[in-house]
N, C-alpha and C positions, 0 to 999 in steps of 0.2 A: 211713363207707362212702360219703359224698358225694364226688364228683369235680368238679374245676374244669375247665371247657372254655373254650377260646377259640373261640367259635362265631359264626356269622353269624345275624342276626335271622331268626326263623321257621325256624331249624334246631333240631332237638330230639335231640341225640346222647345219648339215654338208654342206660344199660347195666344189664344184669340182675345181681343179686348173685351172687357166687361160690358154688358148691355147698358149699364148706367153711366158709362163714360159719355161726356158731352161731345158733340160733333166737332167743335173747334179744338178740343184737346186731342181727339183722335187724329184729326188732320195734321195738327202740329207735330204730334209724335211720329206720324207716318213720314212727314217731310224730314224731320231730324234723322230718322233711321235711314231714309233714302240718301241723304247727304253723307252720312257715315259710310254707307256702302260705296258711294262714288269715291270716297277717299282711298279705296283699295287700288285705284288706277295708278297711284304713285308707288305702290309696293310691288315687290317681285313675286310673281306667281311661279310655282315650281311644277305645275301640271295644268292641263286644260287651259292654256293661255288664250287661245282663240275663242273658246267657248265663254270664258270669263269676260273677254273684251266685248263680245256680242251682247251678253247679258247686261253689262255695265252701260253700253250705249243705249240700250232699250230703257233702262231705269233712268238715265239722264233725261230722256224724252218724257218719261212719265212724270218726273219732277216738275217739268215746265207746265204740264197739264194740271198737276196738283196745286202748284203755286197760283195758277189762274183761278182755280176754284176758291182758294183762300182769299185772294184779292177781291174777287167779285162777291164774296160772302154768299155763295150759292149753296142752298140747302134743298135737297130733294127727297126728304122723308127717309123712311126705313130702308128703301131699296139701295140708295146711295150709301147709307151708313153700313149696311151689310157688305156691300162691295168693297168699301175702303177697309173694313175690318178684315175681310179675307185677304186683301192686298197687304195689310200690315203683317198678317200671319206668314204670307209668302216672303215678304221682305226679311223677316227674322231668319228664315231658313237660308235665304241668300247670304245674309250677313255671316251666319255660322259657317257656311260652305266656303266663302271667300277667306274667312279667318283661318280655316284649316289649310286652304291651298297656299297660304302665305306664311305658314309656320316654319320658322328656320330650324326647328329641331325635329321635323317630321317630313323631310323632303323625300327621302327614299320611300317611306311608307306611303306617302301620297302618290308617288309615281307608280308604284306597283298596284295601287288601287285606282289608277287613272281611268280605266274602263268603267268601273262602278261610279266614279265621280262624274264622268260624262253623262251617265244616266241621270244622276241627280240634277245636273244643269238642264237636261232636256225636260225632266219632270217639272222643274220650277218654271221654265219658260212656258210650258203648256198651262201651268196653273195661272200665270199672268195672263195668258191668252183667254182662258175661261173667265177670269175676273173682268177683263175689258169687254168680253163679249156680252156679259150681262149688265155692264155698267149703263145706267139710264141716261145716255148722252143727250137724247132728244129733249129732256126736261131741264137740262142744266142751263142756267143763265150766264153763259160765257160766249166769247166771240166764236164766229164760225170757224176761224183758222185753228182755234184751240180744239174744237170738236174734230176737225180734220186730222189734227195731230194725234188725238186719242184713237181715232179709227185706224190711222197709219200704224200706231204702236200695236193695236190689236192684230192687224194683218201681218205685221212683221213677226210677232210672237207666234202666230199660227203657222207661218211658213218657214220659220227658222229650223235649220237642220243642225242640231248640235250633236256631233258624232265623236267617237273615240279618235282623237287627233293622231295624225301620222307620226309625228315626232315622239309622242308618248308611246305609241305602239312599237316604234323601232327600238327605243331604249328598253322597253319591257322585254322585247325579244332577246336583246343582249343579256339582260339579267337572267332570264330563263336559261340561256345557254351556259352562263357561268355557273349557275346552280347545278345544272346537269353535269358539268365538269367536276364540281365538288363531289357529287354523288359517286362519280367513278374514281375519286381519289386523284384527280388531275388538277394541278395548280393552273389557274387562269393566267393569261398574258397580262403583264403589268399595264400595257397600253390600253387594254380593254377596260380594266378597272379605272384607269385614269380618265377615260372618256366619260364614264358614268359619273364619276365624282365631279368632273369639271362641268358636265351638263347640269348637275344639281347646284353648282356654285359653292361647293364645300372646299374651302381654301386652306384649312389648318387642322391640326390634330384635335384641337379643342372643339371645333365645329363638328367634326366627325364624332367625337365622343359624346357631344350633346345628343346626337341622333341615336347613339347606342343606348344612352340612359333613358331616352324616351321609349325605345322599344322594350327595354327592361321593365319599365313601369307597365307597359301594355301587356307584356307576357305575364307579369305578376297579377294584373287585374283579370286577365283571361283565365288564369289558373284558379283564382278564388271565386270566379263567377259561376253560377249554376244555371243562368238563363241565357247568357250571351253565347252565340254560336260562331264567333269569329274564328278564323283559321289560325290555330296556334302554330301549326307547322310552318305556315307562311311567315308568321312573325319571327319564328326561330331562324328561318332561312335568311331573311334579310338582315336580322341582327348579326348572324355569322358573317354575312357578306361585308357589312360595315366594319365589324371588328377586324376582318382580314384586311380591308382597305386601310384602316387606321394604323395597323402594324406595318403593312408593306409600303404604303405610299407616303407616310408622314414620319417614318423613323429618323430620317436625316434632316428634318426641318427644325429650325430654331424655335418654332412656336410651341414645340412639345414641352410641357411642364413636367419635369421629372420629379418635382416635389409633390408627393401624393396628397399633401394637405391642401394644395391649391385646387386640384382638379377633381378631388373626390370628397366633397363636403358631406356626403351622406352617411358617414360612419355612425352607427348607433352606439350609444353610450353603454358601457358595462362589459364585464367579463373579458375574455380573450378576444382581441380583434379578429373578426371573421367567424366567431362562434355563433351559430344560429340554431333554430329549433330543429332543423334537419339533422344536426349532430346528436340530438337526443333520441333519434328514432332507430329502432332495430333494423339492420339491413335485410332481415328475413321477412318481418311482418309489416315494416314501415310504420309501426305504432310506437308511441313514446315508451321508452324503456322504464320499467318500474324496479327492476333488479338487474342492472347492467353488470356483466361479467366479461372478463377478457380471456381469450384462449391463447395458445402458444404462438400463433402468428401475429399477435398484437392487436387483432381485430376484436371489437367489443360487440356483444349481442345481449339481448334480453335472456335471462337465465332459462325461462320456460321454452323460448323459441329454440335455443341452441340444444337444449336437452331433447326436445322433440326431434330435432334433426339427427342427433346421435342415436336416439332410440330407433330411428327408422333404418339403421344400419349404415349410415354415412360416417366416414372417418376422414372427411376433408373439411377445410374451411369454406363455408358457403360463398364468401366473397372473393377470396383469392384462389380457391381451388387447390390449395396445397394439401398434400397428404399429411395427416397428423400422426406423430409418433405416440402422443398421449393426449388425453382429452380432459385434463385438469381445468377447472374453472376458477379464475382469480377474481373475487369481487372488486369492481371498480367503484370504490366508495366515493372518491372525489366527484366522478361523473354523476353518481346517484344524488349527491347533495346538490349539484348544479341543476339536475332534473327537478328535484323537489322545489328549489327556488324558482325555477322557470314556471312550474305548474302553479305555485302559490301566487306569483306575480301576475299570471294571466288567468287566474280563476279556473284552472283546469283541475278536476278532481284527481287526487293521487292516492291510490290504494296499493299497498305493498302486496296484498293477496290477489290482486287482479292484474294479470299480465297482459291484458288486451284492452287498453284504454283508447277509445276512438275519439280523436279531437277534430274530426271532420276536415283533415288537411291532406288526405291521401292524394287528392288531385294536384296539390301544390308540389308534391314530391317530384313531379315530372320536371320541375325547374332545375333540379340537381342534375338531370340527365341532359343529353344533347338536344332533344326536342324533335329532331328530324335527321334523316340520313345525310342530307347535304351539310347541315350544321355540324354533325359529328365528324365527317370527313374534312370539312374546312378547319375544324379545330385540330385535327390530327396533322394536317399540312402545316398549320400555323405553329404548332408546338415544335415541330422539327425545324422550322425556319428560325424561330426565336432561340431555340437551343443552340443552333449553329452560330448565330450572332453572339450569343453569350459566351460560347467557347472560343471562337476565332475572330470575332469582330474587333473593331477599334474600341478604344476606351469609351467613346461617345455611344457607339452601338451597344456595347455591353451594358452601359448605364440605362439606356432606354429599353433594352430587352428585359432587364431585371424589373423595370417599372411595369412593362406590359404583363410580364408573368405574374407580378404582384396583383395587378388588376384582375387578370383572368382566373387566378386560383382563389380569389377571395371567398366566393360563395358557391362555386360549382364543383362538386365532387367529380363530375365527368371531366372537366378541364384538368383537374389535378391528376387524374389517372392518365390523361393524354401526355402530360409533361413527364410523368414518372416513367412511362413506357418508352420514351425517347432514349433515356439513359444519359449519364454524365451530367444531368442537370444539377444534382446536389453538389458535386465537386466544383462546378463552375460558379454557383452561387456562393459557396464558401470562400472562393478566391476573392470575390468582390468585397467580402468583409474586411479584407486586409489591404484594399486598394488605396485607402486614405481619402476617399471621396465621400463626404457626408451623405449626399443623396443616394449614391450607389449602395453604401452600407445599409442605410435605412430600408431601401427597397428590397435589397437582397435578404435582409433579416426578416422582413415582413413576408416575403415570398416563401422563405423556409418555414415560417410558422404556418402559413396556409397549407403547404405541402406536407407538413407533419401530420395532417389528418388522414393522409393516405397510408395504407398498410406498407410496411417495409421502409418507409422514409426514415423513421427513427433508427433503424438498423444501419442504413446507408450513412446517416449523419454520424453515428458512432464509429463506423468503420473508416470514415474519411477524416477522423480527427475533429469532427464538428463540435463535440462537446466542449473542448477547450476553447475553441474559437468563439462559441456562443457565450461562455463565461467571460472571455476577454471583452466582448462587446457589452455584456452586462455591467462590467466595471469601468470600461473606458470607451464606451460608444461615443461617436463624434456628434451625435444628437440625442436628446432625451428620448425621442421616439424610438431610436434604435435600441436603447437600453430597455425600454418598455417591451419591445418585441422580443428581445432576448429572454426576458422573464416568461413571455408566452411560449417561447420555444422550450424552455426548461419544463414548463407545465406539461407539454405534450411528450417530451422525452421521458419524463418521470412516470408516464402512464404505463411504461414497461417496468415490471417489478425489479428486474436486475439493475436497471439504470438508477433507481433511487439511491442505492448505496454508492455507486460510482459518482453521481452528482455531488452527494454530500461530502465525499472525500477530496474533491477538488478544492484547493485552498480558497479560491475567491468566490465560490458559488453562494455559500450561505451569507458571508459579509455583503456580497453584491445585492442579494435579495433584501437584506436588512436595510442597506443604504437606500435602495429604491423605495422600500416601504416607509422609510423615515422622511425622505426629501423629494420623492417623485410626485408627479401629478396624480390626480385621483385615479385616472385610468391605469397609470403605471403601478400605483399601489394595489389596485385590484388584480392586475396580472401577477404581481409579486405575491400577493396573498394566496392566489389560487395555486401557484407553484409551491409555496410553503405548505399549504394545506395537504397536498399530495406527498411532499417529501417528508413531512413530520410523521407520517404513518410508518416510516421505516425506523426501527428501534435505535439505530445508530444516529440518525438525524434528529430524533426526538431529543436526545440529551444535548446535541450540538446546538440546537435552536434555543433550548433553555439556557445554556451557558452564554449564548450570544445576546441575551436580554430581550427575547421575543415577547415575553408576557408583559413587561413594563411598557414596551412599545405599543402593543395591542391595547393595553389599558389606556394609554394616552389617546389613541385614536377613538376609543369609545367615549372617553371623558369629553373630548372636544366635541363629539357629535351630540352628547347630552347637553353640554353647556350652551351650544349654539342653537339648541332646540330645533334641530333639523329633522326632517322626515327620514325614517330608516331607508338607507339606500343599500346598494350591493356591498359597499365598503364596510358598513356596519355589520351586515349579515355575514360576510366572509370573515370578519374579525371574530365574531361569535363562533362561527364554525371551526375556526382554527383553535380557539380556546377550548372548545368542546373536545376536539381531537387530542389536545395536550392533556386535558383533565382525565383522560381514560386511564392514565398511569399514575401511580402514587407520587412520584417526584413532580409530575406536572401539576397535580392537585395541590400539593404542599406549596409549590412555587406560586401558584395562583392565589392561595390563601394569604401567604406572607406578603404578596404584592398589594393587597388591599383592593383587589378587583371585585370581590363579592358584592359590596353595596351597589356598585354600578350595574352588575348583572341583574340584581333584584329590581333596581329602578327601571331598567329597560324592559324587564319582564312585565312590570306593572303598567308601563306607559306605552309600550310599543303597539302599533296596529298591524305589524307584519307577522303573519303566521310562521314564516321561516325563522324570524328573530326569536319569537316566543318558543319555538321548538328547540332551538339551540340553547336558549336560556334554561329551559327545563332540563335538558340533557346535561348541561353543565352542573346545575344544582344537584342532580341525582348522582353524578360522578363524584362530586365533592363530598356528598353524604356517605358514599360508599368508601372512598379512599381517605377522607379526612373528616369523618363525622364528629370527632371531638371538638374541632374548631368550627365546623360549619353549622351543625344542628342548633346549638344555642343561639346563634345569630339569626337563623331562620325563624325559630320559635318566637323571638322578640318582635319580629315584623308582623304586626297585627293584620295588615292587608294582604299578606302573601297567600294565606289559605283561600281567601275569596278569589284571588287571581287564579289559583290552581283549580278551584272548582269550575271557574268560568272556562278554562282550557279543557277541562274534563267533558264539558257539554258542547263546546263550540270549536274546539281545536281539531287538528288533523288526527287521524288514527294513531300515528306515530307519537305525537305529543300527548295525546290523551292517555295512552298506556303509561308513559313516563310520569305524567302528572299524577296518575292513580298510585303508582309506586311511591312517589314522593309524599303524597298525602298519607299513605299508610305508615311510612317511616316516621313522619312527624307525629301522627297520632300515637304510635307505639312509644315514642319517646315521652309523650305527655302522660298517657293513660297508665302505662306499666311502670313508669318511674325508672326507666332503664338508665343504668349508670352510663355516663357519657363515654367512659372508656370502653364500654361494650357496644356502643352504638354502631360502629362500623360493621361488625359481624351480623347484627340483627338486620341492619339495613340492607346488607348485601343479600341476605336470605330472602328478604321481601322482594328485592329487585329481581333476583333470579327467578323466583316463582312467577312473577308478573310477565315474564317473557315467554 
């Protein structure tokens, strides 16, 4: 009769037994649940210990009474059945409550909710008292002593005073005082932090981090919830407190795992590590960008939003506040392609003419901020502390500081801003790249990638010789993960237009990316492809990548994907996007034709279920018709199923792909119907293409 629930902590989704359940089954289920509840006597309670012990003693007495009912086979009609049904419902809630009070990953959360939890214990005790009060004891065929025991349980349940316990109240007061210090920008005493952690029984960095991850999930659920009214500010406060304790109290303990792969298993697959949907949102409107452009400060906005800002008479960067000498807008094509892929993968409509797409995630954007004044000031204090350890600490302290910075800057733009405002963080991380320590190098490189999302980081990296160091790690990193993150850093560095040329001119940059694309893991290949996709848009780099054999390598990646009959993933999509960028120029189109890649593109176009993949395939074919129509069009005409695929895209594809499919269809019809000489094809097709735009 027990049911499994996927439930949130301090939610008690109990159900009452069905009326058709037999009396023996109900009684047996009730006893089993009661014994399971009593099993919590041997587990550690982190709040309301006295209340829990009193309730457990009462339930133990109840079990004796229930066992006698089963042994005597006493049945007293509907009244007894209803009483036991209600008791089963109460027992479920008790079980849920005790399960939460003994959770090893929610100790601080339960402590700060100890007053509310004491109310739950009191209500459940009253519920037991009500059940026992209406229990038809007089008609039960059991011994007199058993009836006396039941009456005693009823009396005890009625008189029990389950209150907010003194020890919980005392430690809650300590927590409130620490949070008030945070709000004033004052660092709490280490001994006060240690007392709280010791009271909760948290003995290692890993145990503290489990608490942090639990709170992260609660905050995420709170932000995505429209009906729950939990206190988001409180969650952010205690998360900040635990993070502060994790960094300050456990920095020198051997239990800290500085290998990110062991303690952070929650990496999502794909793209640049740490890139999430918040990175696709315009800082002005918080909407997903449909036409991202970069201004002179290196900050990216949606075109319509920043133009509206400028037309209102503003001549500053909205995010950094810098005065702008000029207001030129540079299209961020690489980010735009990532946004399109993100929208396609998540079923979000993407319209280039609509600059205000509402995805219903405005509430979740608060996660990127601090969440409360106390958590903001705690992070400010912590960033200064970690920056100090990174700059002047021992080798062990530097290694662990880099690890903490990596964790904290992974997904929070507010945390990144705190660390960048401290100063000297970039030079300190760059020094760790040369330390010769594999873990330190990996964590420092990953932290640099995370910080690269913050304005001015790229400038500081370049000014401190970071580009050469990143390329060195790309080619000779002590771990594959470090080389993967180096490719991610090049992606962010190349978002600044002037950096594209500088990166391409460094001797090891392009060969390093090619080697990673050839021999790296899938994630490393994706990072390398994203960096290549941005760099190839620079004319100098375009020819360098062609000479380095990029097209044959991309052909192999696509061929392997087709031969293994895999579903289209980001690696396939990024490969097609890169080929599409290469095909925009004549030499790229000719190299693509001579490599024999065209049949694979046609095959993917016909078989793919990915809208992004189809989009890039159509774009590729159109570019090839424009730049190399003599070779391309006859091959396309011979493919009998191609026209059907193009018409399907015309009706079911994205706005972007539909326009290009329409242009491609007109080109192929013109070739057939007008009998255009193949040597004239390119000019005719280009005319059609231009008019379609």
